[in-house]
Every structure is written in C-alpha cells, then in structure tokens.
C-alpha positions in Angstrom: 21.7 -78.8 -51.4 19.4 -79.1 -48.6 18.7 -82.6 -48.9 22.2 -83.6 -49.2 22.9 -82.0 -45.8 19.6 -83.9 -44.1 21.2 -87.3 -45.7 24.7 -86.4 -44.2 25.5 -89.5 -42.1 21.6 -89.7 -41.6 21.8 -86.4 -39.5 19.6 -83.3 -40.2 21.2 -79.9 -39.7 20.8 -78.1 -36.4 19.0 -75.0 -37.9 17.9 -72.0 -35.6 15.2 -69.8 -37.1 14.9 -66.0 -37.0 12.0 -64.5 -38.8 12.7 -61.0 -40.7 9.4 -59.6 -42.0 5.5 -59.5 -41.5 3.2 -62.4 -41.2 1.0 -63.0 -44.5 3.5 -61.5 -46.8 6.4 -63.0 -48.4 8.5 -63.2 -45.3 12.2 -63.6 -45.0 13.9 -66.2 -42.7 17.6 -66.4 -41.6 18.6 -70.1 -40.6 21.7 -70.7 -38.8 22.9 -74.4 -38.7 25.6 -76.9 -38.6 26.2 -80.6 -39.9 29.2 -82.8 -39.8 30.6 -81.1 -43.1 30.9 -77.7 -41.3 28.7 -74.6 -40.4 26.6 -72.5 -42.5 24.1 -69.7 -42.7 21.4 -69.6 -45.1 18.5 -67.6 -46.2 14.8 -68.9 -46.6 11.9 -67.5 -48.1 8.3 -68.6 -46.9 5.1 -67.6 -48.4 2.7 -68.1 -45.7 -0.7 -67.9 -47.6 0.3 -70.6 -49.9 2.2 -72.7 -47.3 5.1 -73.1 -49.8 8.7 -73.0 -48.8 11.5 -72.3 -51.4 15.0 -72.7 -50.0 17.9 -70.8 -51.3 21.1 -71.9 -49.5 24.1 -69.7 -49.4 27.6 -70.9 -47.9 29.6 -68.8 -45.5 33.1 -69.7 -44.4 33.2 -71.5 -41.0 34.3 -68.3 -39.0 31.3 -66.5 -40.7 28.9 -68.7 -38.6 30.2 -67.2 -35.4 27.9 -64.1 -36.5 25.2 -65.5 -34.5 23.7 -62.6 -32.7 27.2 -61.1 -32.3 27.1 -57.6 -32.2 23.3 -57.2 -31.4 23.9 -56.1 -27.9 26.3 -53.3 -29.0 23.9 -52.3 -32.1 21.1 -51.8 -29.4 23.3 -49.9 -27.0 24.6 -47.8 -30.0 20.9 -47.3 -31.2 19.9 -46.0 -27.8 22.9 -43.6 -27.1 22.5 -42.2 -31.0 18.7 -41.5 -30.4 19.1 -40.7 -26.8 16.7 -43.2 -25.5 16.3 -45.1 -22.2 16.2 -48.7 -22.2 12.8 -48.6 -20.4 11.7 -46.5 -23.6 13.1 -49.0 -26.1 11.8 -52.0 -24.1 8.3 -50.4 -23.9 8.4 -49.7 -27.6 9.2 -53.3 -28.5 6.7 -54.9 -25.9 9.2 -56.6 -23.5 10.0 -56.3 -19.9 12.9 -54.1 -19.0 14.6 -57.0 -17.2 14.4 -58.9 -20.6 15.9 -55.9 -22.6 18.8 -55.7 -20.3 19.6 -59.2 -20.3 19.8 -58.9 -24.3 21.6 -55.7 -24.5 24.2 -56.9 -22.0 24.5 -60.2 -24.0 23.3 -62.6 -21.3 20.4 -64.1 -23.5 19.7 -64.7 -27.0 16.1 -63.2 -28.1 13.5 -65.4 -29.5 12.7 -64.9 -33.2 9.5 -62.8 -31.9 11.4 -60.8 -29.6 14.0 -59.7 -32.3 11.2 -59.2 -34.6 9.6 -56.7 -32.0 13.0 -55.1 -31.5 13.2 -54.6 -35.3 9.9 -53.0 -35.3 10.8 -50.7 -32.3 14.0 -49.5 -33.9 12.9 -49.6 -37.3 15.8 -51.6 -38.4 16.0 -54.9 -40.4 15.8 -57.7 -37.6 18.3 -59.9 -40.0 20.7 -56.9 -39.8 20.0 -56.3 -36.1 20.5 -60.1 -35.2 23.4 -60.9 -37.5 24.9 -57.7 -39.1 23.8 -58.8 -42.4 20.3 -58.1 -44.1 17.7 -60.8 -45.1 19.2 -60.4 -48.8 22.1 -62.3 -47.9 25.3 -61.6 -49.7 23.9 -59.8 -52.4 25.1 -56.0 -52.3 22.3 -53.6 -51.7 21.6 -50.0 -51.0 20.0 -48.9 -47.6 18.6 -45.5 -47.2 20.1 -43.9 -44.0 17.2 -43.0 -41.4 16.1 -39.4 -42.3 17.7 -39.0 -45.7 15.9 -37.0 -47.9 17.4 -35.9 -51.2 14.4 -33.3 -52.0 15.1 -31.6 -48.8 18.9 -31.2 -49.7 17.9 -29.7 -53.1 15.5 -27.2 -51.3 18.1 -26.4 -49.0 20.5 -25.7 -52.0 17.8 -23.7 -53.8 17.5 -21.5 -50.7 21.2 -20.9 -50.6 21.2 -19.9 -54.5 18.5 -17.4 -53.7 20.6 -15.5 -51.7 23.5 -13.0 -53.0 25.9 -14.8 -51.2 26.5 -18.0 -49.5 28.4 -21.5 -49.4 27.7 -24.3 -51.7 28.4 -27.3 -49.7 30.2 -30.3 -51.2 27.1 -32.4 -51.1 25.4 -30.6 -53.4 27.6 -31.3 -56.2 27.0 -35.0 -56.2 23.1 -34.8 -55.8 22.1 -35.6 -59.4 23.6 -37.7 -62.1 25.2 -34.9 -63.9 27.4 -33.7 -61.0 28.4 -37.4 -60.6 29.4 -37.7 -64.1 31.4 -34.4 -63.8 33.2 -35.6 -61.2 34.2 -38.9 -62.8 35.4 -36.8 -65.6 37.6 -34.7 -63.4 39.1 -38.0 -62.0 40.0 -39.3 -65.7 41.7 -35.9 -66.6 45.6 -36.6 -66.8 46.8 -34.2 -64.1 44.6 -35.7 -61.6 44.4 -39.3 -62.6 48.6 -39.3 -62.4 47.8 -38.2 -58.6 45.4 -41.2 -58.4 47.6 -43.8 -60.0 50.5 -43.1 -57.6 48.4 -43.7 -54.6 50.5 -46.0 -52.2 48.2 -49.1 -52.0 50.8 -51.7 -51.7 52.2 -49.8 -48.7 48.8 -49.2 -47.2 48.1 -53.1 -47.8 51.3 -53.9 -46.0 50.8 -51.7 -43.0 47.0 -53.1 -42.5 48.4 -56.7 -42.7 50.8 -56.1 -40.1 47.9 -54.9 -38.0 45.3 -57.4 -38.8 45.9 -61.1 -37.9 45.0 -63.8 -40.4 42.5 -65.0 -37.9 41.2 -61.6 -37.3 37.6 -60.3 -38.4 37.6 -56.8 -40.0 34.8 -54.5 -41.5 36.0 -52.0 -44.2 34.0 -48.9 -43.7 34.3 -46.3 -46.6 33.0 -43.0 -45.6 32.3 -40.7 -48.7 33.3 -43.6 -50.8 32.0 -42.5 -54.1 32.4 -45.4 -56.6 34.6 -47.3 -53.8 37.2 -48.1 -56.3 40.2 -47.8 -53.5 37.7 -49.5 -51.0 37.2 -52.6 -53.2 41.0 -52.7 -54.2 41.9 -52.7 -50.4 39.5 -55.4 -49.8 40.5 -57.5 -52.6 44.2 -57.2 -51.8 43.5 -58.1 -48.3 41.8 -61.3 -49.4 45.0 -62.2 -51.2 46.8 -62.0 -47.8 44.4 -64.6 -46.4 42.3 -62.2 -44.4 39.0 -64.0 -45.1 36.7 -62.8 -42.4 36.0 -59.5 -44.1 33.0 -57.1 -44.7 32.5 -54.0 -46.9 30.2 -51.2 -45.6 29.9 -48.0 -48.0 28.5 -44.7 -47.2 27.9 -41.9 -49.8 25.4 -39.3 -50.7 25.3 -39.8 -54.5 22.9 -42.6 -55.9 24.8 -42.7 -59.1 28.2 -43.2 -57.6 27.0 -45.5 -54.8 25.1 -47.6 -57.4 28.4 -47.9 -59.5 30.2 -49.0 -56.2 27.4 -51.9 -55.7 27.5 -52.9 -59.2 31.4 -53.1 -59.0 31.5 -55.0 -55.5 28.8 -57.6 -56.8 31.2 -60.0 -58.4 34.0 -60.2 -55.7 31.3 -60.2 -53.2 29.9 -63.5 -54.3 33.1 -65.1 -55.2 34.6 -64.4 -51.8 31.6 -64.5 -49.7 32.2 -60.7 -48.5 29.0 -59.1 -47.5 28.5 -55.7 -48.9 26.1 -53.0 -47.3 26.0 -49.5 -49.2 24.4 -46.8 -47.1 22.9 -43.6 -48.7 22.9 -40.9 -46.5 24.2 -37.3 -45.8 27.6 -37.3 -44.5 26.8 -34.4 -42.0 24.3 -36.5 -40.3 26.3 -39.6 -39.5 25.8 -39.1 -35.7 22.0 -40.1 -36.4 22.6 -43.2 -38.0 26.0 -44.4 -36.8 24.6 -47.5 -35.3 24.2 -48.9 -38.8 27.8 -48.8 -39.0 28.6 -50.2 -35.7 30.0 -53.8 -35.8 30.9 -56.3 -33.2 33.4 -55.8 -30.6 35.0 -59.0 -32.1 35.5 -57.4 -35.3 38.0 -54.4 -36.0 37.0 -51.6 -38.1 39.1 -50.0 -41.0 37.5 -46.9 -41.6 38.8 -45.0 -44.7 38.2 -41.5 -45.9 39.9 -41.5 -49.5 39.4 -38.8 -52.2 40.3 -35.9 -49.9 36.9 -36.2 -47.9 38.5 -35.4 -44.7 40.0 -32.3 -46.0 36.7 -30.8 -47.1 35.1 -30.9 -43.8 34.4 -27.5 -42.1 35.6 -28.6 -38.9 37.8 -31.8 -38.7 38.0 -31.8 -35.0 34.3 -31.7 -34.2 34.0 -34.4 -36.7 36.2 -36.5 -35.0 34.6 -35.8 -31.6 31.1 -36.0 -32.6 30.6 -38.3 -35.8 33.5 -40.6 -35.1 32.5 -41.6 -31.2 31.2 -44.9 -32.3 34.7 -46.0 -33.1 36.2 -48.7 -30.7 39.8 -48.8 -29.4 42.1 -50.5 -31.6 40.0 -49.6 -35.0 41.8 -48.2 -37.9 41.2 -44.7 -39.6 43.0 -44.3 -43.1 42.9 -40.6 -44.1 43.8 -39.5 -47.7 44.3 -35.7 -47.8 46.4 -33.2 -49.7 49.7 -32.4 -48.3 50.8 -28.8 -47.3 53.2 -27.5 -50.1 55.5 -26.3 -47.3 56.0 -26.5 -43.4 56.2 -22.8 -43.4 53.4 -20.4 -42.2 54.6 -17.7 -44.2 51.7 -16.7 -46.5 54.0 -15.5 -49.3 56.0 -18.8 -49.2 52.5 -20.8 -49.3 51.1 -18.8 -52.4 54.6 -19.5 -54.1 55.0 -23.0 -53.4 51.4 -24.2 -53.8 50.2 -24.9 -57.2 46.5 -24.4 -56.5 47.2 -20.7 -56.4 49.2 -20.6 -59.7 47.7 -18.2 -62.4 49.1 -20.3 -65.2 47.3 -23.3 -64.5 44.5 -24.0 -67.1 43.6 -26.3 -70.1 41.8 -29.5 -69.6 42.3 -29.8 -66.0 40.8 -26.1 -65.4 37.9 -27.0 -67.7 37.2 -30.2 -65.9 37.5 -28.5 -62.5 35.4 -25.6 -63.7 32.5 -28.0 -64.6 32.4 -29.7 -61.5 32.7 -27.1 -59.0 30.3 -24.8 -60.8 27.6 -27.5 -61.8 25.3 -26.5 -58.9 25.3 -23.0 -60.2 24.8 -23.6 -63.9 22.1 -26.1 -63.3 20.0 -24.1 -60.9 20.4 -20.5 -61.8 18.8 -19.0 -65.0 20.0 -16.5 -67.3 23.8 -16.5 -66.6 26.1 -14.5 -68.6 29.2 -15.4 -67.0 31.0 -17.2 -64.2 34.6 -16.1 -62.8 36.6 -18.4 -60.4 38.9 -17.1 -57.8 41.1 -19.0 -55.4 42.2 -17.5 -52.1 44.5 -18.8 -49.3 42.7 -19.0 -45.8 45.1 -19.7 -42.7 42.8 -18.4 -40.2 39.8 -20.8 -40.0 41.8 -24.0 -40.1 41.6 -25.8 -36.6 44.3 -28.4 -37.0 48.0 -26.7 -36.5 50.1 -26.6 -39.9 47.1 -26.6 -42.0 45.7 -24.1 -44.4 42.8 -24.1 -46.8 42.3 -23.4 -50.7 39.1 -21.2 -51.0 37.4 -21.2 -54.2 34.7 -18.7 -54.9 32.6 -18.0 -57.9 31.2 -14.4 -58.9 28.2 -15.2 -61.1 26.8 -12.4 -63.6 23.4 -12.5 -64.9 21.6 -10.9 -67.9 19.9 -8.2 -65.7 23.2 -6.9 -64.5 22.8 -8.5 -61.0 25.8 -10.5 -59.4 26.0 -13.2 -56.7 29.1 -14.4 -54.8 29.3 -18.0 -53.7 32.1 -20.1 -52.0 32.1 -23.4 -53.9 35.2 -25.2 -52.7 37.0 -25.5 -49.8 40.0 -28.0 -49.2 42.5 -28.1 -46.6 46.4 -28.9 -46.7 48.1 -30.8 -43.9 51.6 -31.2 -42.3 52.1 -35.1 -41.3 53.7 -34.5 -38.3 51.4 -31.6 -37.0 48.5 -33.5 -38.2 49.7 -36.5 -36.2 50.3 -34.6 -33.1 46.7 -33.2 -33.1 45.3 -36.5 -34.0 47.1 -38.2 -30.9 45.4 -35.8 -28.8 42.0 -36.7 -30.1 42.5 -40.4 -29.7 44.1 -41.5 -33.0 47.7 -42.4 -32.9 49.6 -42.6 -36.0 50.8 -45.7 -37.3 52.6 -44.7 -40.7 52.1 -42.0 -43.1 52.9 -41.9 -46.8 53.7 -38.9 -49.4 52.5 -39.6 -52.8 51.9 -37.9 -56.3 53.8 -35.4 -58.3 55.6 -33.0 -55.8 54.4 -35.2 -53.0 50.7 -33.4 -53.3 48.9 -36.4 -51.7 49.3 -37.8 -48.0 47.9 -41.1 -46.6 47.9 -41.3 -42.9 46.8 -44.9 -41.1 45.6 -44.1 -37.3 44.7 -46.4 -34.7 42.1 -45.6 -32.0 43.2 -45.3 -28.5 42.1 -43.9 -25.1 43.6 -40.3 -25.2 43.1 -39.8 -21.5 46.0 -40.3 -19.1 45.8 -43.5 -17.1 45.1 -42.8 -13.3 47.6 -44.4 -10.8 48.7 -44.0 -7.3 51.1 -41.2 -6.8 54.7 -42.4 -5.7 55.2 -42.2 -2.1 57.6 -39.6 -0.8 61.0 -40.9 0.7 61.0 -40.1 4.3 63.5 -37.6 5.3 
C-alpha cells in the first residue's frame, strides 16, 4: 500500500515522524502524511539493530488526520494540574528549556520527535498518546493501567476491613476477582433485573445526543465504571448510524475480567469503523490522579457516561462532581443512569411502603443472585462461616442531594466459634429528577433531558451539559437621576 501511495502521480507522501520507544529496541513510530488521494495516519515499526523497516499502514477518515498534536497542550497542562507540578519542574525533568515548554503547552509550536519522547519519559505517558491522543498500537483496543493502580493493595485493604468486627465493604472489592465479575453478570441476567435493563431508553438517549452533536463534530465517549461496556458500545454504534463519524471510545473500570470483555466486544466495530478504543484499568476513587488520561482536545466534545447506577453508589456524589469531574470542559455531556425515588415524599413510612427494595416478600431467583454478589467478598475471604443474614435499611440522613434517600444493605456474619461480625455491603441512592436537576445545575451541570424507564419507573436517565455555574459579572445599571 505504501508503494501505491509513492507512485500516485509520481509524488511521495508527505510524512512526519514521531518516535515512540527506546533506541536499540523494537521501536514504535507514528507517521502523519498526505497524498493526492487523501490524508492518513499510519504506524511503522523499525528494528534498529537489524536496520529492517516493516510498514503497517492503517487508514483513518480524513477528519482524523487533524489529530496531529491536537490536545497535546491540554494534556500537558492537565498532567501538571493533576500532579501539582510547576512548568519549570516538568521542563527540567524533560531536559528542555522553560521557554520551549511554555511554547508547547500554549500550542505555539509543535515539538520535535526527540522533545516529544522526552516529554513522554518525564510524564511516564506513551509519547504516541501524548502527541496524538492514540497509542502506538493504532486502532487495536488495548488495556492501559492507570498510574498507581495496584490490585494487590486493594485486596490487602479488603482483608484489613474483614479482620475487624465491623466495617464497610466498598463496591470496588466486589469486582476484583473473576468470580465477583461472574456473579455480577449472573445478576444482570436475572429476569427481574434484565427486564429493567431491556427497557433502558437508548433510542431516546441517541435522539437527545444527536440533537446536540453535529454531523461534523468530534466526540469522545468516556465510560466511567463501564463494566462490559455493552451500553457504551451500543451508544457509539447508534451514533455511527447517525453519521457521527469522528468518534473515540474511552473505558474505565476496576475489573480486569469485565474490562477484558469490553475490549473484546469493541474490537470488531473499532476496526470496521476506524474508532480508536482505550480501556483504562483503574480505581474509580482515585480518578483525580489520572484524569489527564481522559482529557481530550478542546476541539472534541466528551460524552461522559455513568451507566449501571455507578453514580448512585458513590459515598458523596457532590464531592465527586467537584473533585473528580473538574477536567470536564464547558459543553461536555454527562449521562447519569440512576435508580429513581419511589416517591417524592420525605415521609419515612411512605418511602418504606412504596420502595420495593424494602419489601419482605421479595425472594426467589433475584434474591439468590443478589445475595451471591453482595456477600461474595465475605464468603471468599472469611473462614468457617455458619450463616450470613442480610438486612436492608432506609438512610435519609447521609444523602447530600435534596430529595434523595439510600437503601443500605448490611450483613450479619456468624462463625463456628460463636463470634459474629457486621458489615455494610451495599449502599445505593434513589433520586427525584426535579431535585437532582436543581442541584446539578448549581454544580455546573444543566439538565438537557430526563427519562424514566423500567417497571414502575424504577430507572432514571439524566442528560446534563457542563456550563459555568458562576454568575456573570457586569456593570451595575445606573440609577436614574432624581
């Protein structure tokens, strides 16, 4: 294919080289070029020791060629903000002058391939991603470890909690091993739960997003807590059918098993439609530490999704919005999928009567699947258990968003020795759309549309757009003279 490009009207492609690797090893390069038949990006691998070049050409749509260094300045600035580094410190680490660094971060100049490699070493980021927003692996979906992610330390933290007589088993611990991921999938397949999943208003969501995103817009779908990413993949496929072509998919989850399934599921459509996919393995609670990895170009709009009630399982949603979502740009979209409040009343007796989560009659297959998933970390890490009893409680005092309440699930664990332990193993909030929208507005997220779905309107999807919540300053009107 390269030969055909060189022979095209006797002109060779105009190639620009960015090296992404260490000299003397199998080193990855990114080329950007243009010929009379269109623009393209390609990957080349050069084995320096043997002086042998192998070309692997991958075509991208014409609009993707505009990725050349787009977003580099923002990614560098976001990295510095996240790690609280001065420009002088990062310039010194990269071995370049402070003036040169400021020119790069302000988008005034494009760095040479050597400078880009130095910046990659200083930030410990893939130079291909730093420069282009894609890795040296091209379009092949791949999993990247978030900086500082350590599953062993998470397991140690879980065991430390379980050694006590009481504590909170956070949701992240339920997905750490393949068994927990399997039990989550089994819960999704249970009839009661699957009926809610099947009624998800995907078509309405697509119509809403298509009205916001123009055909020529560039957009990133960012799935936070994506699991197997079934909804994220469906979302991007349907946007492709609406002629939204310049799309990328970024996925974040803590489960290797679930994220691996997401990568496999996205591989075919990624190659077929030239949609880059990056899967990030990381702890959701540490998102501010690696948010720069999700920072796109200012020319690209981001659609940030939190499907599967991820938002409702947070301890403090307001702090999450203020601390972990500061990287969102004005105009970005946030899609929240949360359980709906069973009533707009704050009366405790009314909530207990209307919300089926507190029903004593609920049992059978759903109860068994939920029991296995919620108690998984206890059963797999505590010895000589004789019995586990599950209780649900209503919590109205700890919820920070007005109109919301929480269903708290706790487990009383009995042992052969006669000892007992008590753990909180589930905490999920319910929301009133009107009150949620009002509070989100004050946090800088304006409601575009909201949809109830599922039996009894159990589920709720809210589409919010980022804006500046601060009042605009202006001159005070002059008082009329008496």
